N, C-alpha and C positions, 0 to 999 in steps of 0.2 A: 552854366546852362541851368535855368531854373527846374524845379522837379516837374511841373506840368509838361514842360516841353520833352523832358526824358521820358516821361510815360506815353506821350503822344508818339515819340520816335520809336519807342519798344513796341507799341501796338501796331504802328505802320509796318515795322518789320514782320511781326506776327501775321499781318495780312499778306504781305508779299510771299511769306513762307507758305501760307494756306493756298495762294493762287498757284504757286509752283507745284505743291503736291497735288492739287485737284486738276491741274491742267490736262494730264492725260486722260482723265475720266470725263472731262467736259466733252471730249469729242466722241464719246461712247454714244450707243443708239438708246432710243426710248426703251423703258423697261416696264414690264409687268402691267400695273394698272395704268401707266401712262397711256397705253393704247386706247382703253375704254374711256378714258376721261379727256383725253386730248386728241391723239392721232384719229381715232375712228369716231370722233364726236363733231359732226359738221356744225353743231351750233356754236362752237367757239372759233369757227373758221370764218371770221367776219372779213367783209371787203371794204367797209367804211367805219368812221368813227361816229356815226349818227346813234341818237339815243335808241332808236329802233333796233339797230343792230347789237348794241351792247345789251339791250333787254333781251333780245332774242337768243343771246349766248346763254342765257340762263335756262333755256328750255330744253337742254341735253338731259342725260342721265341724272338722276338726283345724287349728288355726292354725300348727303347726309340729311338729317331731318330738316335743316333749315336751308338747304341747298348750297350753303357755303358761297354766296354771291360774291364777296370781295376776291376770294381765290379764283373763282371761274371767271371773272371779269378780267383778272390779271393774265389768265391763259389767253383769253380772246385778244387783249392788247399786245401780247407777245407775238401771237400768230399774225395779227395786222402788220406788225413791224418787221418780222423776220420769216414768216411763213413757218412751216414744220421743220425748222432747224433744230435738232436737239441741242446743239452747242449753245445756241442763244438762250433757249429755256433754262438748261443748266447753269449758264454763266449769271443769269439773273438770279437763280436760287442761291448761288454762292455770294453774291452782292448783298442779298437779304441776310444770309448767315454772318457776314462780316459786320453788317450793321447791328445785328442782334449781339455780336461780340461787343460792340462799343457800349450798347444798353446795358449788358451784363457788367461791364467794368463800372459803370456809373452807378448801377444799383449796389454793387459789393462795396464800392468806395464809400457810398452813402451809409451803408449798413456798419461798415467797420469803424468809420469815423464817428458815428453817433450812438453806438450801442456799448454797453459794459463788456469789457474782455480783458483778460490777463496777458494779451498780446504786446509785444514791444512796439514803440512807435514806428520803428523801421518795418516791422512786419505788417502792421496796419496800412502802411503805404504801398508795400510791394505785393502783398499777397492777393489783393484783387486783380492785379495785373497778370500774376503768374496763373491763377485759377482760370481767369478768362482766355489767356492763351492756350492753355491745356484744353479747355473746353472747345475752343474754335478749332484747334488740331485734332480733337479726339477722333478715332476711327469710328465710334459708334454713331457719329453724325454723318458719316459718308453716305448713308442711306437717304436721309432726309434732303441732302444736298443734290445727290446724283439721280434720284428717282424723282423725276421732274414733277409728278402729281403731288409729291409732298411738300411742294411750296404751301399747300394748306397748313402743314405743321409749322413752317417757317413763319409764315405770315400770323399765324395765331400766336406764336411764341413772341413775335416782334411786338405785336399791340399789347400782349399781357406784360410784358417786360416794360412798355412805356406806361401802362397803367399803373404798375407797382412803383415805378419811380414817382409818378404823379401822386400816388397815395402817400408815399413815404415824405415826400416834400410838403404835402398838406399836414401830416402829422407834426412835423418839425416846425412849422410855420407858427409864429405867435401873434401874426396880424389876422384877425377873423376873415377879413374879406380875401386876403392871400390864400388862407387855408382852404376856404370855400372854393376859390377859382381852381386850385390844384385838384382838390377832390372831384369837383365837377369834370375837370378835364379827364381825369383817371377812370372815375366809375361811370360818367355819362357819355363819353366819347371814344376813349381808347378800348375800354372793355367791351362795349357793343361791337367795335370793328373786329375785335379778337374772335367773339363768338361767331360772327358772320364769316369769318375766315374758316374756323373749324370749331365743332360745338365742344371740344375738350376745353376751351377757354372759360366754360363756366366753372372751372375750378379757381378762378382768379380771386374771389372772395376768401377762400381758405388760404391762398398764398398771402393775400393781404393780410389776414389775421396773424400769420406767422411773422410778417414784417412788423406788425403793431406790437406783438409780443417782444421781439427783439429790441425795438426802441422805446419800450415801456419807461425805461428810466429817464429818458430825454422829455417824454410828454407827461411825466409824473403820473401815469396809471390812467389818466382821463382818456387818453386816446385809446388805450387798450380796452376800456370798458364799452365805449360806444362802437369801437371797431368790431369787437366780438359780437355785439348785438347787430350790428350791420352785416357783418360776415355770415353769421349763422341765418339771419332772415334772408338775405340775398341768395345763398346757396339753397335754402329750403324752398324759396319762392321759384327759382330756375328749375329745380327738380321736379316741383309740382306741375309748373307750367308745360315741362317736356312730356311728363306722364299724360297730361290732359290732350296735349298735341298729337301724342303718339296713339292715344286711344287705350281701352281696356284690351288686355290679352296680348300686347306688343312683346312682352318678354317671352311668353310662352311660344308665340308664333316665330320669335327670332331663334329659340332653342330647337324648334322643329326642323331647322335647316342646319344643324349641327350634329355631329357624331358623338357629342358629349352633353352631359347635363348641366344645368347650373351648379349643382353640388360639386360635380367633378371639375368644372372649370375653376371654381374658387379654390379647390384643393391643389389643382395644378398651378394655379398662379403663384401660390406660396413658394414653390420650387422655382418658377420662372423669375420671380424677384430676385432670387439669390443669384441666378444666372446673369440678369441683368447688373446686379451690384458687383459681381466678380468681373464682367467685361467692362465695367466702368473703372474700376480700381486696380484690378490685375489681369488686363486683357490678355485673352488667348486667341491667336489669329484664326485658329482653325474654327473656333466656335462663332466667328461672325458670320452673317449670311442674310441674303434678302428673304430666303425662304428657311423659316424655322419651324415648319410643319412635322418635323421628325421628333418632336418632344413626345415622350410617352405620357399618356393622359392618366392622371391619378384617379382611380376608380374607388379607392377607400383610403383611410389614413395609413394603412399599411401596404397599399399596392400602387406605387412601390413604397417601401419603408421609408424612404428619404422624405416622403410628404409629411409624415408626423415630425420628422427631425427638422424639416424646414418651418414648419408652423411653430414648433418649440423656439426656433432660432429667432423668429420675428417677434414672439412674445417676450423673449430676452432682450432684444433690441429696445423694444417700447419700454420695459423695466429700466434699461440703462439710460434711456432718454429722459425719463423721469427723475432718475437720480442725478443726472447731470444738470438739470435744469437750473439749480441754484448757482453752482459754481461755474459751470461751463455752458451757459445757455445757447450760445450761438452753435456750438457743436450739435446740442440736442435738437435744436430747431433746424439745423441744416439737414440732419437725418430724417426728421418729420417731413422736410420739404420734399425729399425723394418719395416717401410713402404718400403724401398728399397728391404728388403728381401722378401716381398710379392708382389713385383711388376711384378713378372712373373707368379706365381702358383695362385695369388689371383685377377686376372684381367681378360684378354679377353680370355685366353686359354680354350679350351673345356675340362676342367678336371672336375672331381667330386668336389661337392661344398666344402667340408671342409675334412681335415685330420690334426691330431695333429703334425705329423712329419714335417709338413711345417714350423714349428716354431723352428726348431733346431738351426739355427744361428740367425734368427730375434729376437728370446727370448733375447739374449744377449743385445740388444738395450735397450729394456724396463727395464730390471733388472738394467743395468748400470744407466739409467736415473733415476730411482726411487731411487736407492741407493745414488746417488749424491744429489738428491733433499732432501732425508731424512736428509743427513749429514749436508748440508747447513741450513736446518731448524733447526736442533739441534744446530749448532754453534751460533744461535742468542741467545740461553739461557746465563744468565749471569754467573752462577757458574760453574767452570770447572768439579767438582764432579758430579753435576747433569747432564751435558752434556755427561760424561763418562758412567755414570749409565744408562741413557736412551738409548744410543748407544748400549751398550753390550745387554740391555733387548730386544731392537728391533731385533738386529741381531740374537739373540739366539731364539727369537720367530719364525722368519722367517725361520731359519734352522730346527727348530722343527716341523713346519707345513709341510715344503716340504719333510722332511725326513718321517713323519708319512704317508703322502699321497703316497709317492713312495714305502714304504714298504708294505702299504694296496694292492697298484696295482699289486706289484710283487706278492704277495700272491694269488691274484685274478687270475694271468695268469698261475699258476702253474697247474691248473686242467682246461681242455677244457670246460667240461659241467658246472662247477661252474662259470668260467669266462663268458660264454656266458649267462647263467642265470642272472648274475649281468648285463651284457650289456643290456638284454632285459628289466629288471627291471627299469634301468636308462633310457633307450631308447625305450620305449614300441612301439613308431611309426617308428622305423627303419625296413624296409623291409628286409635289409641284416642281421641284428641282429637276427631277428625272422627265417629267412631260415637257418643261420648257425647254431642256437641252434637245430632246428628240424633235420638238417643232422647229427648233432653231436650225438643227442639222438638215431637216427636210427643206426648210425655206431656202436654205443655202445650197441646195442641190445634192447633198450627201444622201446616199441611198438610192440614187437614180440608177437605171439600167446601166451595167458594167461597172458597178462600184460595190463590189461585194462586202468590203470592210464596213462602208457606210450603211450598207443593207442591214448588217448585224446591230451595228449601233443604234439605228433608228428603231428598229423593232425591238431590240432590248429595252431601250429607256421608256418607250411607250408602254409596253407590257409591264415593265417593272413598276411604273407608277401606279398601275391598277392592282399589282399584287400587294404593294405596301399598304393601301388603303382599300378596305372592302367596298367602300361607297364612292371611291373615285372614278368618274365615267369618262373624262376627256382623253384618257390615255387609250381607251378602246376606240373612240371616234378617231383619234389621230392615227392609230395602227391601220384602220379600215380604210381612211382617206388615202393615206400613203400607198398602201397595197394597191388599190384601184388606179391611182394617179400614176404609179411607176409600172402599171401592168405586171404585177406580180400575183401569184396565187392567193386568193382571199381565203383565209382560214375560217370556216363556218363556226367553229368554236369562238372566235371573237366576236361575230355576230351574236351568238347565243348569250355570251357573258355580257355584252353591252346591253342586250334586251333585258336580261334579268336585272341588271342595275338600274336601268330606266324604270323598271316596274316595281321594285322592291326596296330600294335604299333611299335614305334621305337625300335631298338636294341642298347642296350649299349655295351660298350666294352667287358663286360663279356658274351655278347650273341653271340659274333662272331663265336664261335665254337660250338653253340647250336645244329646244325644239326648232327655234330659228337657225341655230348652227347646223343642225342635221339636215335641213332642206336643200341647201346648195350642193353639197357633195352628192346626195341621193339623185338629184336632177342631172348633175354633171356626169355621173358614173352609173347611169340608168342600166347599161349593159353589164356592169360588175355586180350590182346588187339588185336582185329582181323585185318585182313589185310585191309579191307576198312578204318577203323579208323585209322590205322597207316599211310596209304598212304594220307589220308586227313591232318594229320599233316605235312608231307613232302611238299605237294602241297600248303598248306598254307604259309609255310615259302618262297617257291619258287616264290610266287605271291605277296608277300608284296611290296607294292609301297613305303613304308618308307626306304627301306634298299638298298644297292648297288647290282649291278648285281652279283659281286663275291659271295657274301653271299647267294643270291637267288640260283645261280648255285650249291653252296655246298649242299643245300637241295635236289637238284635233283641227284647229285652224291651219296649222302647217301640213298636216295630212291632207286637207282640202285643197290646199295650194299645190301639193304634190300631184294629187289626182287631176287636177286641172292642167298643170304645165308639163307633167310627164307623160300623161296618158289621155288628156283631152277627154276626161270623163266628168261632166258637170253633175250628173245625177249623184255619183258617188260623193262628189264635193259638197253638194247641198245637204245629203244625209249626215256628212261629218260636221259641217256648220250647225245644224240642228241640234246635234248632241252637244256642240260647244256651248250653244246659247242656253241649253238647259243646265248646263254646269255653271255658267256665268251669266245669269240673266240680267245683271246690272250692267254689263258691258255693250253700251249702246252701238259701239262700232261693229260687234259681232252680228248683231241684228240688221245694221244697214249693209253690211257685207253679204248676208244672207239674201236680203230683199233685193239687192243689187244683181246677184247671181241668178236668182229666180226670174227676174225680169228679162235678163239676158237670154236665158233658156227659152223663155215664151217667145221672144222676138225671133230667136233662130229657128224655133219650130214653126212660127207662123209664116215665116219667109220660105221655109222649105215646103210647106202645104201649098203656098200660092205657085 
């Protein structure tokens, strides 16, 4: 059997193992952001394959600055073929992940074949396959596969890997036309598709620069020189273009919706990067999770003291990388790959502190560096048989650990309540995990009349979410809706606390639509929450000094709708809409709604006079 066929069969076996491990989780429900982007997004629920339908699928909630049209259209096509079947969505995600594994193998094989390295010939041949297999089966990739909306990450990774393969093939080609064709395919075709899948793909030029550096001996340095120029120019141009597109003050506006500052986020990310690195190299099952919002924010270099230690650690890593560049260049560049992969989402951007899916491509760097380091260390052993035995044992142990953890996580994700209970048990200080568990319990009938245990659980987890984060609001909304829906006594303190948070705490991205979320339960439970208290909630949101005028205006608009629908009071609704238009004068739809309501009132008054 020739070597190519052996490698193919080995990767085929890895794919079969991945399918078996992921199979339980494929049958699980939609998760977290899946609802806003897919389940509750009618724009992607297309009924035909016409250009108009596909174009309209992009009109839903913006997933990013560029809208991520490639990913959104893939959701629309999946819905057209399978409806809202979570198994189909997740199975397609897994298929993309396995395709990406094949691209990873080709890229690593290309790298180890054409770069300087002290690895043996056998290691050069088998290391790419082992790293690929570990990456495909690694539990840190469970979230991007089983959280349907993270197809954005999978597609961006797919096109980025394809672009890197094309870039590397172009560097290694001696024929000018062939080189130009490869580079055009990578930079002009695959890279734009990656960016249109998810904006994190703008890091491709930096990845390409690392590849050029690794292959510099084969390209005699010429490829490195122009790649450096092209990479730096492309990255700078993309960064400036995004800044112009987002407009001035976008960074400040982003942090207005966070409970931490830019400085605090950068400090915290130093610790988070160590958490990621440990979960990639020495994973701990209890530290995995979809909701990682229980991480303590670093308020200064010594609060907590591990912040300074984490920063000193990364500075030491950079020093080691510099020292390794001459003799062990690939190990150094692989570590830098991990850091480059986090240079966007784990630095200054006003994003949530941590998410596992941010490691999808960066994890490759640490896995490659650790594998090469282990092989080089083993090569120092004197006896060949001892080296072979130790290599096989360590490789098998690593595959066994990652496979076991991935299988356990997949089983966990197949049942919504069981998964969320596990999340809370491992992350008891996560407001989001507590809230999601309470909401899932309520949705599945727990806490209804005659269920005292469910009563305690639902109430506890909703209120616990609010206690853990002073600015978290959904927990109080949840417990209020649950009490009214189940005809239990409504604690007025919950309403007062909810009002205080609406009026005085920052709004996170999940709170932007809170005004619209409040309206339906207030109308449905009009007898549970009186008119005065309901209006106090709307007014609190409309006077919050921590949020922008557009969001404040949305509370007044919903208050107007409440007055119309719950109390048939157009005069009060008109007054509220007038206040809203003063807050957001550029919103033409507000003015149109106000004019329409005034006209309807005049007609009603005129007909009554007749």
